[in-house]
N, CA, C and O atoms as CSV, one atom per row, in Angstrom:
chain,resi,resn,atom,element,x,y,z
A,1,MET,N,N,-3.252,-36.706,-17.335
A,1,MET,CA,C,-3.661,-37.109,-16.143
A,1,MET,C,C,-4.309,-35.914,-15.121
A,1,MET,O,O,-3.650,-34.921,-14.813
A,2,THR,N,N,-5.597,-36.136,-14.675
A,2,THR,CA,C,-6.317,-34.971,-13.784
A,2,THR,C,C,-5.556,-35.224,-12.713
A,2,THR,O,O,-4.965,-36.294,-12.569
A,3,THR,N,N,-5.498,-33.949,-11.613
A,3,THR,CA,C,-5.114,-33.836,-10.363
A,3,THR,C,C,-5.747,-34.901,-9.710
A,3,THR,O,O,-4.978,-35.431,-8.909
A,4,SER,N,N,-7.032,-35.496,-9.755
A,4,SER,CA,C,-7.879,-36.655,-8.795
A,4,SER,C,C,-7.480,-37.865,-9.500
A,4,SER,O,O,-8.032,-38.831,-8.972
A,5,GLN,N,N,-6.751,-38.195,-10.470
A,5,GLN,CA,C,-6.349,-39.283,-10.649
A,5,GLN,C,C,-4.886,-39.424,-10.350
A,5,GLN,O,O,-4.310,-40.493,-10.553
A,6,MET,N,N,-4.321,-38.450,-9.909
A,6,MET,CA,C,-2.647,-38.511,-9.527
A,6,MET,C,C,-2.803,-38.381,-8.298
A,6,MET,O,O,-1.715,-38.174,-7.760
A,7,GLY,N,N,-4.025,-38.412,-7.266
A,7,GLY,CA,C,-4.076,-38.761,-5.872
A,7,GLY,C,C,-4.337,-37.430,-5.026
A,7,GLY,O,O,-4.665,-37.454,-3.840
A,8,LEU,N,N,-4.137,-36.175,-5.836
A,8,LEU,CA,C,-4.342,-34.606,-5.445
A,8,LEU,C,C,-5.479,-34.263,-5.689
A,8,LEU,O,O,-6.072,-34.318,-6.766
A,9,GLU,N,N,-5.935,-33.790,-4.413
A,9,GLU,CA,C,-7.435,-33.102,-4.208
A,9,GLU,C,C,-7.296,-31.362,-3.967
A,9,GLU,O,O,-6.664,-30.741,-3.113
A,10,GLN,N,N,-8.123,-30.906,-5.040
A,10,GLN,CA,C,-8.291,-29.558,-4.968
A,10,GLN,C,C,-8.661,-29.180,-3.207
A,10,GLN,O,O,-9.355,-29.963,-2.559
A,11,THR,N,N,-8.201,-28.129,-2.693
A,11,THR,CA,C,-8.542,-27.456,-1.583
A,11,THR,C,C,-8.885,-26.280,-1.419
A,11,THR,O,O,-7.865,-25.601,-1.536
A,12,SER,N,N,-9.842,-25.579,-1.192
A,12,SER,CA,C,-9.964,-24.072,-0.850
A,12,SER,C,C,-9.281,-23.302,0.236
A,12,SER,O,O,-9.192,-23.780,1.368
A,13,SER,N,N,-8.940,-22.479,0.022
A,13,SER,CA,C,-8.525,-21.773,1.323
A,13,SER,C,C,-8.979,-20.392,1.373
A,13,SER,O,O,-9.627,-19.900,0.450
A,14,SER,N,N,-8.658,-19.752,2.424
A,14,SER,CA,C,-9.457,-18.416,2.764
A,14,SER,C,C,-8.360,-17.777,3.966
A,14,SER,O,O,-7.616,-18.409,4.715
A,15,VAL,N,N,-8.573,-16.176,3.839
A,15,VAL,CA,C,-7.789,-15.488,4.609
A,15,VAL,C,C,-8.840,-14.904,5.232
A,15,VAL,O,O,-9.842,-14.555,4.607
A,16,CYS,N,N,-8.668,-14.709,6.843
A,16,CYS,CA,C,-9.358,-13.845,7.481
A,16,CYS,C,C,-8.237,-12.859,8.230
A,16,CYS,O,O,-7.145,-13.260,8.630
A,17,PHE,N,N,-8.710,-11.537,8.336
A,17,PHE,CA,C,-7.902,-10.509,9.325
A,17,PHE,C,C,-9.237,-10.248,9.988
A,17,PHE,O,O,-10.373,-10.319,9.518
A,18,ALA,N,N,-8.692,-9.838,11.545
A,18,ALA,CA,C,-9.327,-9.092,12.761
A,18,ALA,C,C,-9.219,-7.622,12.588
A,18,ALA,O,O,-10.130,-6.812,12.757
A,19,SER,N,N,-8.040,-7.381,12.243
A,19,SER,CA,C,-7.456,-5.850,12.812
A,19,SER,C,C,-6.977,-5.465,11.547
A,19,SER,O,O,-6.773,-6.243,10.615
A,20,VAL,N,N,-6.774,-4.041,11.531
A,20,VAL,CA,C,-6.032,-3.291,10.708
A,20,VAL,C,C,-4.767,-2.437,11.182
A,20,VAL,O,O,-5.045,-1.445,11.857
A,21,GLN,N,N,-3.520,-2.664,10.944
A,21,GLN,CA,C,-2.660,-1.651,11.662
A,21,GLN,C,C,-2.301,-0.356,10.683
A,21,GLN,O,O,-1.687,-0.557,9.635
A,22,VAL,N,N,-2.601,0.620,10.967
A,22,VAL,CA,C,-2.294,1.865,10.263
A,22,VAL,C,C,-1.012,2.697,10.393
A,22,VAL,O,O,-0.736,3.150,11.503
A,23,ARG,N,N,-0.268,2.915,9.427
A,23,ARG,CA,C,1.138,3.286,9.854
A,23,ARG,C,C,1.524,4.493,8.946
A,23,ARG,O,O,1.218,4.312,7.768
A,24,GLU,N,N,2.135,5.702,9.228
A,24,GLU,CA,C,2.073,6.755,8.635
A,24,GLU,C,C,4.042,6.921,8.194
A,24,GLU,O,O,4.862,7.123,9.090
A,25,TYR,N,N,4.416,6.796,6.825
A,25,TYR,CA,C,5.555,6.852,6.685
A,25,TYR,C,C,6.064,8.044,6.011
A,25,TYR,O,O,5.382,8.751,5.269
A,26,PRO,N,N,7.458,8.260,6.341
A,26,PRO,CA,C,7.790,9.760,5.783
A,26,PRO,C,C,8.246,9.348,4.343
A,26,PRO,O,O,8.668,8.292,3.871
A,27,ARG,N,N,8.002,10.570,3.837
A,27,ARG,CA,C,8.799,10.237,2.163
A,27,ARG,C,C,10.168,10.590,2.200
A,27,ARG,O,O,10.591,11.439,2.984
A,28,ILE,N,N,10.916,9.955,1.358
A,28,ILE,CA,C,12.054,10.179,1.058
A,28,ILE,C,C,12.625,10.286,-0.326
A,28,ILE,O,O,11.932,9.809,-1.225
A,29,LEU,N,N,13.927,10.904,-0.691
A,29,LEU,CA,C,14.366,10.462,-2.080
A,29,LEU,C,C,14.343,9.164,-2.529
A,29,LEU,O,O,14.761,8.284,-1.777
A,30,GLY,N,N,13.975,8.921,-3.499
A,30,GLY,CA,C,14.187,7.365,-3.960
A,30,GLY,C,C,15.083,7.249,-5.112
A,30,GLY,O,O,15.679,8.241,-5.531
A,31,ASP,N,N,15.230,5.929,-5.723
A,31,ASP,CA,C,16.148,5.586,-6.390
A,31,ASP,C,C,15.470,4.642,-7.530
A,31,ASP,O,O,15.923,3.640,-8.084
A,32,ASN,N,N,14.266,5.291,-7.679
A,32,ASN,CA,C,13.457,4.469,-8.777
A,32,ASN,C,C,13.800,4.660,-10.343
A,32,ASN,O,O,13.292,5.594,-10.964
A,33,PRO,N,N,14.348,4.089,-10.729
A,33,PRO,CA,C,15.287,4.368,-12.445
A,33,PRO,C,C,13.994,4.404,-13.491
A,33,PRO,O,O,14.155,4.834,-14.633
A,34,SER,N,N,12.956,4.019,-13.120
A,34,SER,CA,C,11.973,4.579,-14.099
A,34,SER,C,C,11.452,5.720,-14.245
A,34,SER,O,O,10.904,6.048,-15.297
A,35,VAL,N,N,11.544,6.487,-13.216
A,35,VAL,CA,C,11.042,7.879,-13.199
A,35,VAL,C,C,11.742,8.954,-14.384
A,35,VAL,O,O,12.911,9.339,-14.353
A,36,THR,N,N,11.043,9.207,-15.094
A,36,THR,CA,C,11.596,9.888,-16.391
A,36,THR,C,C,12.030,11.378,-16.420
A,36,THR,O,O,12.726,11.918,-17.280
A,37,SER,N,N,11.450,11.972,-15.241
A,37,SER,CA,C,11.538,13.610,-14.726
A,37,SER,C,C,11.342,13.559,-13.504
A,37,SER,O,O,10.569,12.786,-12.938
A,38,GLY,N,N,12.176,14.555,-12.895
A,38,GLY,CA,C,11.854,15.287,-11.296
A,38,GLY,C,C,12.571,13.626,-10.446
A,38,GLY,O,O,12.943,12.521,-10.840
A,39,PRO,N,N,12.413,14.515,-8.827
A,39,PRO,CA,C,12.822,13.047,-8.404
A,39,PRO,C,C,11.985,11.949,-7.789
A,39,PRO,O,O,10.820,12.179,-7.463
A,40,PRO,N,N,12.600,10.635,-7.604
A,40,PRO,CA,C,11.731,9.676,-7.412
A,40,PRO,C,C,11.556,9.872,-5.911
A,40,PRO,O,O,12.406,10.383,-5.181
A,41,ILE,N,N,10.712,9.546,-5.638
A,41,ILE,CA,C,10.297,9.500,-4.240
A,41,ILE,C,C,9.871,8.035,-3.861
A,41,ILE,O,O,9.525,7.181,-4.678
A,42,SER,N,N,9.965,7.840,-2.220
A,42,SER,CA,C,10.199,6.513,-1.585
A,42,SER,C,C,9.359,6.652,-0.345
A,42,SER,O,O,8.651,7.644,-0.175
A,43,LEU,N,N,9.439,5.563,0.614
A,43,LEU,CA,C,8.999,5.935,1.832
A,43,LEU,C,C,10.079,5.160,2.567
A,43,LEU,O,O,10.659,4.110,2.292
A,44,SER,N,N,10.181,6.115,3.722
A,44,SER,CA,C,11.162,5.582,4.700
A,44,SER,C,C,10.629,4.165,5.178
A,44,SER,O,O,9.446,3.828,5.225
A,45,TRP,N,N,12.061,3.175,5.625
A,45,TRP,CA,C,11.264,2.280,6.414
A,45,TRP,C,C,11.381,2.399,7.780
A,45,TRP,O,O,11.416,1.373,8.459
A,46,GLU,N,N,11.460,3.713,8.397
A,46,GLU,CA,C,10.807,4.178,9.645
A,46,GLU,C,C,9.415,4.666,9.833
A,46,GLU,O,O,8.879,5.381,8.986
A,47,TYR,N,N,8.875,4.329,10.825
A,47,TYR,CA,C,7.091,5.161,10.991
A,47,TYR,C,C,7.560,5.881,11.952
A,47,TYR,O,O,8.719,6.169,12.248
A,48,ASP,N,N,6.293,6.224,12.543
A,48,ASP,CA,C,6.050,7.076,13.719
A,48,ASP,C,C,5.137,6.137,14.404
A,48,ASP,O,O,4.061,5.729,13.968
A,49,GLN,N,N,5.614,5.890,15.359
A,49,GLN,CA,C,4.770,4.850,15.989
A,49,GLN,C,C,3.769,5.825,17.064
A,49,GLN,O,O,2.906,5.188,17.668
A,50,ASP,N,N,3.818,6.860,17.247
A,50,ASP,CA,C,2.953,7.372,17.972
A,50,ASP,C,C,1.342,7.815,17.128
A,50,ASP,O,O,0.236,7.857,17.668
A,51,THR,N,N,1.690,8.118,15.607
A,51,THR,CA,C,0.223,8.114,14.828
A,51,THR,C,C,-0.223,6.724,14.310
A,51,THR,O,O,-1.118,6.598,13.473
A,52,SER,N,N,0.318,5.900,14.747
A,52,SER,CA,C,0.225,4.558,14.280
A,52,SER,C,C,-0.972,4.130,15.218
A,52,SER,O,O,-0.979,4.385,16.422
A,53,GLY,N,N,-2.046,3.414,14.521
A,53,GLY,CA,C,-3.261,2.821,14.942
A,53,GLY,C,C,-3.799,1.483,14.399
A,53,GLY,O,O,-3.823,1.013,13.262
A,54,LEU,N,N,-4.211,1.040,15.558
A,54,LEU,CA,C,-4.756,-0.328,15.271
A,54,LEU,C,C,-6.479,-0.250,15.554
A,54,LEU,O,O,-7.029,0.349,16.478
A,55,CYS,N,N,-7.019,-0.909,14.650
A,55,CYS,CA,C,-8.503,-0.737,14.417
A,55,CYS,C,C,-9.009,-2.115,13.558
A,55,CYS,O,O,-8.305,-2.792,12.809
A,56,SER,N,N,-10.751,-2.372,13.963
A,56,SER,CA,C,-11.556,-3.702,13.466
A,56,SER,C,C,-11.154,-3.307,11.746
A,56,SER,O,O,-10.712,-2.311,11.174
A,57,ILE,N,N,-11.441,-4.229,11.467
A,57,ILE,CA,C,-11.535,-4.562,9.798
A,57,ILE,C,C,-12.825,-3.569,9.621
A,57,ILE,O,O,-12.759,-2.560,8.919
A,58,ASP,N,N,-13.989,-3.955,10.319
A,58,ASP,CA,C,-15.521,-3.225,9.685
A,58,ASP,C,C,-14.950,-1.567,10.125
A,58,ASP,O,O,-15.316,-0.687,9.346
A,59,GLU,N,N,-14.249,-1.212,11.093
A,59,GLU,CA,C,-14.150,0.061,11.542
A,59,GLU,C,C,-13.570,0.900,10.566
A,59,GLU,O,O,-14.025,1.990,10.220
A,60,TRP,N,N,-12.087,0.108,9.937
A,60,TRP,CA,C,-11.615,0.967,8.866
A,60,TRP,C,C,-12.096,0.764,7.531
A,60,TRP,O,O,-11.520,1.406,6.652
A,61,GLU,N,N,-12.967,0.056,7.221
A,61,GLU,CA,C,-13.772,-0.185,5.948
A,61,GLU,C,C,-14.981,1.288,6.042
A,61,GLU,O,O,-15.219,2.045,5.101
A,62,SER,N,N,-15.397,1.344,7.000
A,62,SER,CA,C,-16.223,2.427,7.348
A,62,SER,C,C,-15.365,3.583,7.344
A,62,SER,O,O,-15.949,4.504,6.773
A,63,LYS,N,N,-14.400,3.864,7.681
A,63,LYS,CA,C,-13.535,4.960,7.877
A,63,LYS,C,C,-13.175,5.331,6.467
A,63,LYS,O,O,-13.404,6.406,5.912
A,64,ARG,N,N,-12.601,4.317,5.997
A,64,ARG,CA,C,-12.378,4.797,4.380
A,64,ARG,C,C,-12.995,4.932,3.285
A,64,ARG,O,O,-12.456,5.250,2.225
A,65,GLY,N,N,-14.170,4.702,3.446
A,65,GLY,CA,C,-15.571,4.696,2.579
A,65,GLY,C,C,-15.081,3.786,1.545
A,65,GLY,O,O,-14.053,3.107,1.540
A,66,SER,N,N,-16.554,3.963,0.152
A,66,SER,CA,C,-16.266,3.144,-0.635
A,66,SER,C,C,-15.455,3.209,-1.595
A,66,SER,O,O,-14.768,2.282,-2.022
A,67,GLU,N,N,-15.509,4.830,-2.167
A,67,GLU,CA,C,-14.647,5.786,-3.078
A,67,GLU,C,C,-13.533,4.837,-3.262
A,67,GLU,O,O,-13.073,4.456,-2.185
A,68,ARG,N,N,-12.861,4.256,-4.493
A,68,ARG,CA,C,-11.253,3.608,-4.466
A,68,ARG,C,C,-10.844,4.774,-5.413
A,68,ARG,O,O,-11.649,5.251,-6.213
A,69,ARG,N,N,-9.298,5.309,-5.270
A,69,ARG,CA,C,-8.978,5.646,-6.147
A,69,ARG,C,C,-8.344,5.378,-7.694
A,69,ARG,O,O,-7.570,4.424,-7.621
A,70,SER,N,N,-8.404,5.780,-8.726
A,70,SER,CA,C,-8.071,4.935,-9.845
A,70,SER,C,C,-6.408,5.031,-10.021
A,70,SER,O,O,-5.632,5.711,-9.349
A,71,ARG,N,N,-6.147,4.251,-10.991
A,71,ARG,CA,C,-4.652,4.157,-11.092
A,71,ARG,C,C,-4.188,5.497,-11.262
A,71,ARG,O,O,-3.266,5.877,-10.539
A,72,SER,N,N,-4.655,6.224,-12.055
A,72,SER,CA,C,-3.989,7.512,-12.547
A,72,SER,C,C,-3.756,8.659,-10.957
A,72,SER,O,O,-2.815,9.366,-10.599
A,73,GLU,N,N,-4.851,8.423,-10.466
A,73,GLU,CA,C,-4.881,9.505,-9.227
A,73,GLU,C,C,-3.751,9.050,-8.273
A,73,GLU,O,O,-3.576,9.828,-7.336
A,74,PHE,N,N,-2.832,7.816,-8.304
A,74,PHE,CA,C,-2.205,7.761,-7.442
A,74,PHE,C,C,-0.506,8.282,-7.978
A,74,PHE,O,O,0.506,8.298,-7.277
A,75,ARG,N,N,-0.642,8.671,-9.425
A,75,ARG,CA,C,0.644,9.356,-9.689
A,75,ARG,C,C,0.742,10.807,-9.412
A,75,ARG,O,O,0.053,11.775,-9.733
A,76,VAL,N,N,2.130,10.601,-8.513
A,76,VAL,CA,C,2.390,12.296,-8.308
A,76,VAL,C,C,3.422,13.215,-9.175
A,76,VAL,O,O,4.619,13.007,-9.370
A,77,PRO,N,N,2.454,14.499,-9.728
A,77,PRO,CA,C,3.431,15.385,-10.487
A,77,PRO,C,C,4.986,15.453,-10.100
A,77,PRO,O,O,5.428,15.106,-9.005
A,78,GLU,N,N,5.737,15.948,-11.151
A,78,GLU,CA,C,7.104,16.152,-11.018
A,78,GLU,C,C,7.053,17.167,-10.019
A,78,GLU,O,O,7.643,17.043,-8.946
A,79,SER,N,N,6.229,18.380,-10.388
A,79,SER,CA,C,6.356,19.666,-9.124
A,79,SER,C,C,6.217,19.036,-8.045
A,79,SER,O,O,7.207,19.037,-7.314
A,80,VAL,N,N,5.233,18.443,-7.663
A,80,VAL,CA,C,4.695,18.061,-6.368
A,80,VAL,C,C,5.773,17.222,-5.769
A,80,VAL,O,O,5.908,17.334,-4.551
A,81,ARG,N,N,6.707,16.255,-6.517
A,81,ARG,CA,C,7.186,15.306,-5.808
A,81,ARG,C,C,8.802,16.431,-5.444
A,81,ARG,O,O,9.410,16.349,-4.377
A,82,THR,N,N,9.257,17.498,-6.724
A,82,THR,CA,C,10.160,18.259,-6.390
A,82,THR,C,C,9.743,19.202,-4.854
A,82,THR,O,O,10.576,19.330,-3.957
A,83,ASP,N,N,8.821,19.593,-4.798
A,83,ASP,CA,C,8.521,20.707,-3.854
A,83,ASP,C,C,8.759,19.351,-2.184
A,83,ASP,O,O,9.250,19.616,-1.087
A,84,TRP,N,N,8.407,18.530,-2.487
A,84,TRP,CA,C,8.732,17.554,-1.234
A,84,TRP,C,C,10.028,17.526,-0.804
A,84,TRP,O,O,10.481,17.565,0.340
A,85,VAL,N,N,10.570,17.452,-1.872
A,85,VAL,CA,C,12.193,17.081,-1.665
A,85,VAL,C,C,12.911,18.063,-0.911
A,85,VAL,O,O,13.834,17.925,-0.108
A,86,LEU,N,N,12.154,19.348,-1.432
A,86,LEU,CA,C,13.185,20.653,-0.860
A,86,LEU,C,C,12.237,21.243,0.283
A,86,LEU,O,O,12.528,22.378,0.660
A,87,ASP,N,N,11.211,20.659,0.844
A,87,ASP,CA,C,10.691,21.046,2.102
A,87,ASP,C,C,11.463,20.493,3.179
A,87,ASP,O,O,11.152,20.728,4.346
């Protein structure tokens, strides 16, 4: 039985955003059990309201540019994470 035969209609939906709020969170020692070497790093729940900012989607897109980082570029080496914890 198809959805139309059951009396259900498919509807499309979309989401629109008008602005972006950018926040900066401090790095803290985390508890991620999948980290095999070095300290796990997490983001604090607290953020600095003084450095937070609100901007339009268009402004945000123009500021951040079209280059996207690859998945491997998000990996932080053990030595860098260790330095962060010791600072």
